C-alpha positions as CSV (number, residue, x, y, z in Angstrom):
1,M,0.0,0.0,0.0
2,H,1.4,3.4,-1.0
3,S,-0.3,5.5,1.7
4,K,1.9,4.3,4.6
5,N,5.1,5.4,2.9
6,W,3.4,8.7,1.8
7,L,2.2,9.3,5.4
8,G,5.6,8.7,6.9
9,T,6.9,11.7,5.0
10,I,4.2,14.3,5.8
11,C,5.8,15.7,8.9
12,E,9.3,15.2,7.7
13,N,8.6,17.2,4.6
14,S,6.8,19.9,6.7
15,I,9.8,20.2,9.0
16,D,12.8,19.5,6.7
17,R,11.9,21.8,3.9
18,D,12.2,24.8,6.2
19,P,14.3,24.5,9.3
20,A,12.3,27.2,11.0
21,M,9.2,25.0,10.7
22,H,10.8,22.6,13.2
23,K,10.1,25.0,16.0
24,K,6.6,25.6,14.8
25,I,5.3,22.1,14.2
26,T,5.1,20.3,17.4
27,I,5.1,16.5,17.8
28,R,1.5,16.8,19.1
29,T,0.4,18.7,16.1
30,A,2.2,16.3,13.8
31,V,0.3,13.4,15.5
32,L,-3.0,15.3,14.8
33,I,-2.1,15.7,11.1
34,V,-0.9,12.2,10.6
35,S,-3.7,10.6,12.5
36,T,-6.3,12.5,10.5
37,L,-4.7,11.8,7.2
38,L,-4.0,8.2,8.2
39,F,-7.7,7.5,8.2
40,S,-8.4,9.5,5.0
41,F,-5.8,7.6,3.0
42,G,-6.0,4.4,5.0
43,S,-9.5,4.2,3.6
44,T,-8.0,3.0,0.3
45,A,-7.8,-0.4,2.0
46,Q,-11.1,-0.3,3.9
47,A,-13.9,2.2,4.2
48,K,-14.0,2.0,8.0
49,N,-11.2,1.5,10.6
50,D,-11.5,-0.4,13.8
51,E,-12.4,2.7,15.8
52,G,-15.1,4.1,13.5
53,I,-15.5,6.5,10.6
54,I,-13.7,9.5,12.2
55,S,-10.2,9.4,13.5
56,Y,-9.0,12.2,15.8
57,V,-6.4,13.3,18.3
58,T,-6.7,16.1,20.9
59,V,-3.8,18.5,21.4
60,N,-3.1,21.4,23.7
61,A,-2.2,24.3,21.4
62,L,-3.3,27.6,19.9
63,F,-5.9,27.1,17.3
64,D,-4.0,29.4,14.9
65,D,-0.9,27.2,15.2
66,V,-2.9,24.1,14.5
67,R,-4.6,25.8,11.5
68,S,-1.2,26.8,10.1
69,D,0.2,23.3,10.6
70,V,-2.7,21.5,9.0
71,E,-2.6,23.8,6.0
72,S,1.2,23.4,5.7
73,A,1.0,19.6,5.8
74,I,-1.6,19.6,3.0
75,L,0.2,22.1,0.8
76,N,3.7,20.5,1.4
77,Q,2.3,17.4,-0.3
78,S,1.5,19.6,-3.3
79,F,-2.2,19.2,-2.7
80,V,-4.6,22.1,-3.3
81,I,-6.9,23.2,-0.5
82,D,-10.2,23.4,-2.4
83,F,-12.2,24.9,0.4
84,N,-11.7,26.0,4.0
85,A,-15.0,26.1,5.8
86,K,-15.2,28.4,8.8
87,V,-17.9,26.2,10.4
88,G,-17.6,27.7,13.9
89,E,-18.1,31.3,12.6
90,M,-21.2,30.3,10.6
91,L,-22.7,28.5,13.6
92,N,-22.0,31.4,15.9
93,R,-23.3,33.9,13.4
94,T,-26.6,32.0,12.7
95,A,-27.3,30.8,16.3
96,P,-29.6,33.7,17.1
97,D,-31.5,33.2,13.8
98,V,-32.5,29.7,14.8
99,G,-33.1,30.4,18.5
100,I,-29.9,29.0,19.9
101,S,-28.3,30.9,22.7
102,N,-25.3,28.7,23.6
103,T,-22.1,28.8,21.6
104,V,-20.3,25.5,21.2
105,Y,-17.1,26.5,19.4
106,T,-14.5,29.1,19.9
107,H,-13.0,28.0,16.5
108,A,-14.1,25.3,14.1
109,E,-12.8,24.8,10.6
110,T,-12.6,22.1,7.9
111,W,-10.2,21.8,5.0
112,Q,-11.2,20.1,1.8
113,F,-8.5,18.8,-0.6
114,C,-8.0,16.0,-3.1
115,S,-5.3,13.8,-4.6
116,A,-6.2,12.5,-8.1
117,K,-3.7,9.6,-7.6
118,H,-5.1,8.5,-4.3
119,S,-8.7,9.1,-5.4
120,H,-8.2,6.8,-8.4
121,E,-6.7,4.1,-6.2
122,M,-9.6,4.3,-3.7
123,V,-12.4,4.1,-6.2
124,L,-10.7,1.2,-8.1
125,I,-10.7,-0.7,-4.8
126,D,-14.4,0.1,-4.1
127,P,-16.6,2.6,-6.1
128,L,-18.3,3.4,-2.8
129,N,-15.0,5.1,-1.6
130,I,-16.1,8.1,-3.6
131,A,-17.7,9.1,-0.3
132,F,-14.2,10.0,0.9
133,C,-13.5,12.3,-1.9
134,P,-12.6,15.1,-1.4
135,Y,-10.7,14.5,1.8
136,V,-11.7,16.6,4.8
137,I,-9.7,17.4,7.8
138,F,-11.3,19.3,10.7
139,A,-10.1,21.1,13.8
140,Y,-12.1,22.8,16.5
141,E,-11.8,24.4,20.0
142,T,-14.9,24.4,22.2
143,V,-15.9,27.2,24.6
144,S,-15.9,24.6,27.4
145,A,-12.3,23.5,26.8
146,P,-10.2,26.5,25.6
147,G,-6.7,25.5,24.3
148,E,-7.8,21.9,23.6
149,I,-7.9,21.4,19.9
């Protein structure tokens, strides 16, 4: 399977291409990125891992740092971020319109991107894997747990 070798280089490329990035990308954030992508590209072998559909890791960091690290990891693989949804902003903005008074997120975003090579591999294995295309990574910080991303 190609994805494990590819995944092993994500953080190395993010750090090694620019020595200053070494200080910025923490091990915890690297674990977040790799764990999230591991499920996305691990789905070429199966549509569901042992733990369920969503794979995640919690880190203690500033949301802006995690955002930057996620975007760098995607872009350093020469992928294009097709869409960055500011889900938390939308929910906070529209809450009063639908009668919601509680705010759940301080920050919540998703990043949508694609790899033609991996997408072809996935759908050749199982046409239902189109459900994983484009790939989506998410990060959020809740009001009740500030600093926990």
